N, C-alpha and C positions, 0 to 999 in steps of 0.2 A: 503493499500499499503506498503509495506516495506521500511524503510529509507536505503538511498544509504549509501554505506561505505565511509568513508573517503579517501580511494583509490581511489575509483572512482569518487569522487567529484573533489579530487587532479587532475587527470588525464583529466576530463572534463576543469578544470581550465587552467591546461597546454595548451591544445588544443586551448584555447580561447586566451591565449597568442601569439601562433603561428599564429592565423590569426588575430592578432593585435585589439583584443576585450579585452583591459586590465581592463574596470569598470567591464565586466562581471567575469574577472578572480579573480578580487580583491574580488568580492563579494563572489565567491566559495571558495578562500582561507580563507577568513574570517570564512565561514562554516566550514571548515575543523579544523581550530583552536578554535572554539567553540564546537564541537565535543570532539576533544581530545587537550588540553591546551598544552599537552607537545610534540605536533607533529613538531618537528624539522624542516622537509622539508616544512611544510604548513607555518610557522612562515617564514622562509627563503624567498619562493616563494613569499607570502605577502609583504614583504619588497622590494624585488626586483620590483615588479609590482607598488608598490606605487612610488618607485624611479623613475620607467620610466614614471609614470603619473606626475611628479613634487611635488607630496605631500611627501616632505622631513621630516617634523616631525613627521608623522605617519610612515613612513619607518624606522627612527630611532627607534621609539618604537617598531616596530617589530624585528628590529635588537638587541635589548636588550632582547626580549624575545627569540630569537635564544640563545643567548648566557647564559641565565637562564638555557635553555632547555639542554644545553651541558654542562653545570656544574652539574646539576641535574644528568644527565644520567653518568657521572663520578663518582658523590659520591655515586650513588645507585650502580654501577657495579663494580667499583674498590676500595670498601672499604678496607682499609688495616685489616690485622688480628690483633686482640687484642694482646696484647704484651706477655701475657700469653701461647698464641698459638703458637707464634713465638718461643718461648723458648723450648716448646715441639718437633719441627720440626728438 
């Protein structure tokens, strides 16, 4: 059986949140970030679901991962040109 995609698992977890099954959502969001540790939306949704469950320390840790994902994305996609290339432009 093929492995479910991160997007599909995320969508199922979001559906769980919509019907109030936060424990199931947390389990699925955790699976998302295990499959893709840089999945910004997965970490964010995990943190929000944990917060709704009153699991604040875990939610804070997920929030820290959101921040790390954001910083990583900025660092890799908006890397400034080296000084030598700027002079040629």
